[in-house]
N, C-alpha and C positions, 0 to 999 in steps of 0.2 A: 526435532523440534527447534524452532527458531525463536529468536527474540527480536522484536522490532526495536531499533535503537537509533539514537542520534548521539554524536559526540557533543555533549552539552556545552553550549554557550548561552545560554539564556538562563488467459486472456484469450479462449486464449487468442489474443490478437497480436501477441508479440512475435517478432521475427526469429529470434533465437531463444538465473539469478541464483543467487546463491542460496542453497538451503540453509546455510549458516556460515557466512563468510568469516565470522569471527571465532568459529569453534574449531576444535581439532577433529581429526578423522573419527567417524562414528565407530570404527573398529577398535578404537583406542579406549580402554576402560576408564582412563582418566577423564575422558570427555564426559562420560555419563556420570562419574562422581562429581565433576564440576557442575553439571546441569542439576544434579540432585541437591547439591549444597547451595547453589545460587539460583533457585527457582525464580523465574520472572513472575510478575504479577499479570494475571489474565484480566483484561479490561474489555468492557462492552460499551459500544457507542450508543448513546441515546439521541434520538432524532431531535434536531433543533428547528424552530420555525423559520430560521433564516435560510434553510436549504429547501429549495422548491423541488417537488417530486412529480414526475410525469403521471398524468391521469388522476391526480388527487383532487377531490372536490373541496376538502377543507385543508387549510394550511396547517392548522394545529389541532388535530383530532385528539381525543383521549387516548393515552398510550396503553396498550395492552402489556401485561407482564411479559418478561422475556421468554419464558417457557410457553406461555399461551400463544405468543406470536409464532414460535417454532411449530407448535402443534397445529396451528391454523392450516398448515399445508397437508394435513392428513385427514382422511375420512372419519367422521365421528360415528357413523353407523354404516352398515352394509347396504342400506336402501338409498344412500345418497347417489345421485346421478352425476357423473363427471362429463363435462362438455369440453372436448378437446379444441384448443385454439388452432385454426388452420396454420400450417407451416409458413405459408406465404405471408400471413399477417405478422407472425413473429419476426420474419426476416425483414419486413418493411419497418418494424419498430425498433430494430437493433440500432442503437446510436453509433454513429460513425466516430472514429478516433478524433480527438480534439487537439488543437494546438493553440495555446493562449500565451500572449506576451504578458508576463507578470511585471516586468520592469524594463525601462529603457533609460539610458543615461549617456551623455556625451562627456568624454574625458577632456582634460585640458589640452591634449595633443590632437583633438579632433576625432579620435576613435570613438565610434558609436558601439555601445554594448547593449544587447538585449538578453534578458533572462526569459527563456521560453519553456513553458510546461507542455508536455505532449503525452497523450495516452496511447500512442501508436506502437509502443514497445520497441522503438528503434534503439537498440543497445549494442554497442561494440564490446565484445568480451574483454578485450585488452584495456579499453577505457574503463570498464567497470572494475577490473582488477587493480588498475592504478588508483581509482577512487577508494577502493577498500584499503589499499596500502596507506592512503592519506589519513584515513580515520582509525588506522591501527588494527584492522581486522586481518587475522591470519588468512593466507591464501588457501583456496580449494582447487581441486582439479578442474580445468576449464571444461572438460566433458560434462561434469556435474553441473557446473554453472550454466552451460547451454541447455541441459535437460530441464533444470528447474525453471529457467526463463520460458522455455517452450511450453511447459505444462502449467504455467501460471494463467489465471483467468484474465488478469489485467496487469500490465507493466507500465508504470508511469515514470517519466524522466524530467529532469531539469537540465537544460543546456545553456551555456553562455555562448552567445554568438557575437563576435566582434567584427566590425567592418572598418577597414582603413579608409580614410577620406579620399585619397587619390588613387590608390592601387586598384580599387574595385574588387578586391578579394575579401573573403571572410574566413574566420577561424571559428570552429565549433568545438566546444569542450563540455564533456559530461561533468556536471557539478552536483547532481542529486538523483536519487532513484528510490522508488518504493514499489512494491508489488502486492497483489492480492490473489489468494486462491479462493475457490468458490464451488458450491454445488450447482451453480448456474440458475438457482431458483429462489432460495430463501436466505442463505447464509454466506458470508465471506469473512476471511481473516487477512488482515494486513501484516505483511512481513518486511523486514530488512529496509527500513527507512533510513537513509543516510544522506548527508549533505557535506560537501567539501568544507573543511574547517575554515578556509579563507573566505567562504561565503556565508558562514553562520552569523547569527545575530542580526539578520536583516529581514526576518519573518519568512524566509523561503521554505524552511521546514514546515511551518504552519500552513503555508499556501499549498505545498505539495500534498500534505495529508488531506486538507480540505478538498482539493480537486480530486483526489482519489475517492473520497466519500461521495462527492457529487457524481462522479462517473459510475459508481456502484448504484446510487439511487436512480440514475437514469435507466439502469437495467432492472429496476424494480427490486433491488436487493437491499433490505433494510436492517437485517441483523448482522452487525459488523463488529468483529472482535479483533484483538491483537494481544501480544505478550510484550510487556514493557520492563526494561531494567529499572531498578529502583530510582536511579538518577534522572529518569525521564518520565516518571509517573505523573508529576505535576504538569509537565508539558502536554500530555495527552488528556489530563483532566480538564485543562483549559479549552480543549477542542471538543468537549462533550462526552468523553469516555468516563465510565465509572468502574471502579475496582470491585469485583465480587458483588454485583447488584443482586438483591433478593436472596442473599446467602449462597449464591452459586460459587462453587469451588472448582478450580481447574485441577485435573488429575493427569499425571504423567507416567508412562510406562517406561521402564529401563530394563535392559537385559541383565540377567543375574549371572555373574561370572563365578 
């Protein structure tokens, strides 16, 4: 189990994340004791009118209850006829990976820096390990990092791209990442949101999560959850997440030693 977290200052489309870069090995009983004693808050995202959703007729329809929206994917009786959508149509409607320049600035020495969001899942394992080191997350085996990235539904990144005025060269640095797992139909869970401490306080974490949500909505996935450490609960509430809506409680299974 993972907790989505930021070091507070305030897919599968991926090529190759950490199931929990900040946790100890799952074979270690202290890991499970820590998770039991420091259970994160399960949060569920509520759709905001500011997010446009593909094929929606109304921008702000009445919201169904969380469980009602989940049950909407199941047959209510055996007489209901299911019409399968042609595979070719689904393929045509699958959104392409996006790349968005969130910020561009010119420094005093003439170096131009761009902060670029991408949903293409372009993550270098060693760059991600360095980023986890910066935010204080313990290391995990790179084989597991690669497996979790590969098995994620969506992996989004923030890169700082700097260009020298005369040399014509550029430097690309991973400064943020977040990922989502999904059933590819109704539900998705956001994991492992992190931003380089030197880039925090500029709204980049907010932009990263918002773009993740937009990417999921473009795939017609509207039930979005995450697990948040207590220190970042307010951060996610400001993005439209609610803790335990409708009395829903998260439950966790731990091995008995």
